[in-house]
N, C-alpha and C positions, 0 to 999 in steps of 0.2 A: 632437442635437449630433454634428457630424461631426469625430471625432478621428482618423480614419484608423487605428482600433485593429486590431491583429492579435493573435489569441488564442494562448494556450498557450505553446509553446516559442519562438514568434517574438517579435521586438522590436516594441513598440508605436511609434506615431507620433502627432503632433498636426498639426493644420492651422493656418495663419495666422489663419483666421477664428475658430477656437476660442481662439487666444491673444488675439486682439483682444477677444473677448467676456468675458475674465476681469476682474472688478472690480479696481480700484485699480492696474492695471498701466500705465495711460496709453498704450495702444497705438493708433496710428492707421495704417491701411493706405494706402499710396500706390500700390502695385501688388501684386497677388496672382497668382503663377504657377500656383497650384493644387497645387503639390508639397508633400506633407507632409514632416515632418522629426522627428528625435529628438535631434539634437545642436545645442547652441548654444555658440559659441566666442567669448568676448570677446578681441579682438585689435586693437591699434592700429598694427600694422605697415603700411607702405605696400604691401607685397606679401606677404600671408600665405599664399600658395598652398602653400608648402612645409610649412606647419604645420597646415593645416586640411584635413580629409578631404572627399571628395566627398559632396554631399548635406547638408552642415552649413549652419547659419545663423550668420553672423558678427555680433557686436555691437561697435560702435565709436562713439566720440564725434567722430572726425575731427580729433583734436589734431595728428596728423602732417600734416594738410593745411590747418592754420589759415593764412588769408590766401591760399590757393591753391584756391578752390572748383572751378576748372576741372579739376583733377586727379582729382576724385572721380568724374567720368564714366568716365575711363580706369580708375580703380580697380574700378568695377563691371564693366566689360568684362573686366578681367583675372581677377577672381575667378570670373566666369561661365565663362571658358574653363577654369578649374580644377575646375569641377563644383559650385561652391557654389550652393545653392538659394535663398539669401536673405540680406538684409542688414538688420540692425536699427540704426537711427541714433539715438543719444542726443542730442537737441537741447538747447541752452541752455548748453553748455560752450564748444565751439569755434565752433559755428554756431547761430544762433537758429532757423534753419529749413533744410530740405534744399534744396540748390541745384537749380534746375529741370533743369539738364543731367544731374544724377545721376538724377533721376526719369526723364528721357527715355532714358537709357542702360539703366535697369532694365527699362523697357518694351521697349526694342529687343532686349535679351538675354533677356527673359522671366525675370528674377530677381526674386523677391519683395523688396519694399522697404517698410519700416514705420518709424515713429518711436516712440521711448520718451521719455516726459515727463521733465523734469529732476528732478522730485521722486521718481522711481522708480529706485533703484539696479539695475544689471544683475543683481546677485545675487538680487533678488526675482523677476526674470523666470526666471532659471535654476532657482530653488527651485520655482516654480509648475509649470514643465514637468517637472522631476524628479518631483514629487509625482503629477502626472497619469500619467506613464509607469509609476510604481510601482503606481498603482491599476490601470492596464491589465494589468500583469503579473500581479497577484494575481487579478484578474477572469478573465484568460485562463487562468491555471492551474486555477482552479476549473472553468471551462467544459471545459477539456481533460480533466480528471479525470472530469467527468460524462460526456463523450463516450466515454472508455475504459470506464466502467461500463456505458454503454448498449450498447457492443459486446459486453461480457462477457455481459450479460443476453440479448442477441439470440442469441448463440452457443448458449446452453442450449436454445433452441427449434429449432435446426438450421441447415443451410447456407443455405436460402432466406431465412430471417429475418435471418441474419448479413449476407448480401449486400445485402438490402434496406436494412438499417440503415447499412451502409457507404456505399451510394449516397446515402442521406439526409444523412449527415454530411459527405461529400465534395462533394456537389452534382455528381456525375459518374456516368456510366454505369459499371457494374462487372460483371465476370463471372469465374467460376472455370472454368478449362479444364485438361485434362490435356495431356501432351506430344504426344498424337496429335491435338490440336485439338478434342476433344469437350467441349462445354459442360455443366458439371454444375449450375450455378446462375448466374442473371444478373438484373439489375435495371436499369431505365432511369430517369434523372433527368428529371422532367417539364418542367424549364425548359430542356432542351437539345434540339436536333434529333436525330432518330434516327441511330444510328451503324451503319455496316456493319462488323460484327465480323470478317469474314473477313480483310481485309488487316491489321487490327490484331492478330489472333491469330497470323497467319502471321509478322508481323514480330517479335512477342514470342517466339514459338517459336524463331526464328532466333537470338535473343539469349539463349536458354535461360532465359527469364523473368527476366533481370537487365537491366532497361532503363528509361530515362526518355528517350523519344524523341518526335519529331514523325512522325505517320503521316497524310499528307494534311493536313486542317485540324484534326486532333486532337492534343492533348498526351496522351501515353500513359505511364502509370506502371505498371510490372510488378514484382510481388514473388513470388519463388519460394518454394514451400513445401518443407519438408524431404522428401526422398525416403522413400517407404514401400515397401520391397521394390523391385520393378521399376517402380513407379508414381511419377510426378512430376506436380506440379500448379503452376499459376501463377495468381495473383489479379491481374487487370488492371483499371485505371481509366482512363477516357477523358474528357477535358474540353476545352473551348475555351480555358480559362484555364490558366496554369502552376500546378503543384502546389508549395505552400510546405512549410516544415518540418513544420508540424502535420499536413498531409494525408499526407505521407510516413510520419510516425510512426503515424498512425491506420491507414493501409493495411498497414503492417508488423504491427501488432497484429492486425488483421483476418485477415491471412494466417496468423499463429500460431494463432488461434482456429479458422480453417478447417482447419488441419492436424490439430488435435485431433478435429474432427468427421469428417474423412476417415478417420482412423485408428481412431476409436472403434468403429464397427460391427464391423470385423474383429477387433479385439482383444477386445471384449466377447464376441463369439461364441466365440472360441477359449478364453477363460477359462471361459465358461459350459459349454462342451463338456467341459473338464477337470473341472470340479466335478461335472457329471453322471456322468462315468465313475467318479470317486472315490466318489460317493454309492452308485452301483450295486455297486461292489466291496465296500464296507463292509457294505451290506445283505445281499448274497448270500454274504459270507464267502469270496469267491474270491480266490485268490492273484493278485497283480499283479506285473509285472516290478519295480515299485518301490512300497514301502509308501506308501499315500495320505497318511498323516500326515507321513511323512518328506518327501514332495514339497511339502506345505504349509509345514512349518517350515524347509525348505531356503531359502525366500525371506527368512527373518529370521535364520537361524543363520549362524555363521561357518564357516570351513573345517573346524573340528572338530565342527560340529553343535551348538555351544553358543549359548545365548541369555542375555541379561541382563535380568532382570525389574526394572521400575521402577514403584513405586507413587506416584501423584500424588493428593493430597487438596487440593481447592480450597475457596474461601470459600463457595461455594454452587453450585446447579445451573447457573445461567446462566453464571457465571464458568468453570465446568468445561467447558461446551459451547464457549465461546469459545477456551479453551486447547486443547481437542482439535482444533478446526477449524484453529487456527494451527499446531499441531504437524503435522497432516496436510498442510497446505500446504507446510510447510518440508521434510517428508520427500519430498513430490512433487518439489520443486526438486532434491533429491538423488537422484531416481530410485528412491526406496524406498517400500514399502507401509507402511501403518499397521496394527500388531497391537495391538488394544486390547480389554480385557474390562472392562465396567462392573461395579464392585463395589457401589456405591450411587450415588445421584444426584449426589454431589459427589466421587466417588473412582473411579479406574480403575487397572488394572494394564496397563502397556505393556511390550512386548518389543522389545529391540534386539539387534543382533549381539553375540555374546559377547565379541568382541575390542574393543569400544568401551571406551575408558578413561573415567575420571571426567572428565577434561578434555574429551574428545570430547563427552560428554553435557552438560557445562556450556556448551560453545560452542553446541551444538545448541539448547539451551533458553534461551540468552541472549535477553533482550528479551521473552520470552513467559511466563517463569515467575512473575513478579509475586510475590504473597504465597502461592503454592502451597507446601505442605509436601511435599517429594519425598524418597523413600528409594530408593537404588540398591542392588540386590542383587548377590550374587556371580555371575559367569558360571557356567553349569551346562548340562549336556546337556538339550535340550528335553524328553526323556522323563522327567526327574526333576521337572518342574513339578507342583505340587500345591497343594491348598488351604492346607496348612501354610505354604507359602512366602508366600502372600498374607496370612495372619493374622500371621505374624512381621513382615512389612513394615508392616502396619497398626499393630501395637503400637509400632513405632519412630516412625511418623509421628505417633501420638497425642501423644508427648512433645516434638515439635518446635515451635519458634516459627514463626509465619508467615514465609514467604520463605526458610526454611532448606532446604538440600539435604544429606542425610546419606548417607554411603557404607556399604559392607558391614561396615565395622569397628564400626558402631554396634550394640551389644548391650546396650542399657540394661535393667537389672534382669533379666538373663538368669537370675539365681538364682531368680526367681519361677516359672520353668518346671520347676524341680526337683520331681520327684514327691513328695518329702518335704515340700515347701512348698505345692505346687499345691492340695492339698485345702483347706487353711486359707484360701488366697487366694480360691478359688472360692466358698467359703461366705460370706466377708465381702463379696465382690463381689455375690452375690445379695442380700444384705441392704442394699446401698447402690445401686450402679448398676442392678442388676436392678429394684429398687423404683422408681427414677426412670424407667427406660424403660417399665415397666408403667404408671406414672401417665401418661406421655406418650401411650402407645397408647390409654389409656382416655379421656383428656380432650383429645386433639389439641393438646398443648402442646409446647414446645421446651426443656424444662428440662434434658435431658441434654446437648444441644448447648451451652446456656448454661453449664452446669457445666464442661464440657470446656474451653471457651475461657477461662472465668474462672480455672480452675486454672492453665492454661498461661500466662496473663497475670499470674501472681503475685498474684492477688487485686485487680488494678486494674480498677475499674468502667469508667473512661473508655476504657481500651484494649479491654476486652471489648465495650463498646458499639460502638466503632469497627469491630472485626472483624465483629461481627454485623450491622452497619448498623442498629442499634437505638438508641433514646433511652436516656440514662443512667437515667432514672426507670423505664423498662421493665426494664432489667437489674437495678436494685435490687429491684424487685418480684419478679422471678424468683428472685433470690438469697434473699429472705425466704421465698418459697414453698419453696425447696429446704431451707432450714434448718428450716422447720416440718415438712416431709415426713420428713427424715432425723433430726430432733431433734438437730442438731449446730450448732456455731458455726463457720461457714466462715472466719471471721477468725482462728480458732485455727490456727497454722502446723502443728501436729501433725495436726489433722483434715484440713487441705488436703493435706498430704504423703501421708497414708494414701489419700485418695481419688484422688490423682494416680497413685500407685503401682498401685492397683487398676485404674484405667482403662487404664494402659499394659499391664498384665499380661493383661487379659481383654478387649481391644478388640473390640467388636461381638459379644461372646458373650451379653450380656444386653441 
């Protein structure tokens, strides 16, 4: 089916043959100019040129010309001069058939002419075309996204693969050159004749790689990469056809990916050299002009050398991996590195600059935090980071509901850390949580996780099942096993409160 479709960011079009092939529209072609269109405009004016754009198709019944069929030929010549690509004539109202002179004029001016049956309202024709254009837009967007993904995948393999994929997607010859005209990668489109790159490269260099020009028989599109030191590069595409919006967008993305590949070897080598030097200094115990640890934490600390610890606990291992990847991508967009320490399969400690406010962090995590339990610590010198900080943040996270973000003011049950109380708390925790975790380790069960979620959910089985992604019957069975193991009634609010307090107080200790 020839619909004249253009994908991705470009507007779609339909052909007259496609329109005539749609059932129930009653379309009969009298002349087909072969020009596709995307706009139909019902208009009964004798001279609609002021109100109808170039390339549009006019729909009319001819009421303004009733009794004067001779004027319809001049009408066609007039709209043709205004750039109209076609006329749809609704028969059966003012005219039972299209006047022959009108058909002759359409052929003379090469303007498409077709009839619409009396039983078919113009709005049905408009709705049919609109639905097809919407389908094309959705299909085009999916294809364009897939093309972007293909470029991303190719870039991982290196410059040669990226240029090859760009050539395939554009259907054009492509090459990557530097400002001195040296070619770093190139690929040829098999459907095109060979290109002499020398004049193309010379012209693109004269335009500083900012150009869309004709060079001989070639349409050339150039995209400049960001400078890297004294080096600059351009990504060039050459085709016999003109480049559309999609092709321009794809070449721009390919240039951005090429830029990363060009920069990557030098930056990775520099970073690796620095790590090698720091490792040697630490091993040999030799003084350095700058403390290696200070150099590392300088990248995450603020002007006073402070960092802000943030503990994130996810619903599960896969959810946590997705969150970490999303956070890393967001930090990359801001030109920042990820500082992350895995605490367990679903928890991590992240470090941010000490001067980041709670609002800054909320904005940073917006749209990616989901049901994560997040605890933000106080800004502190990086040298004061320790395991105690992690455990304190974990204990706060234990008592949070999914999706909550708690600040440093959260000091839930801080009295439980009092040495006068801690002994009794630890003893009772060993008798309860310690017993459950030992049972899990021996029988490969998940009773401790179930108990934690169940207590935070206020004893609601359905909410517990939803967070654990488990069936309610499975959760009820685990609760029964827990009650038998601990010899308690978990529906007793005092029992539940005690276990929740113990869990918050000694998180991950047993």
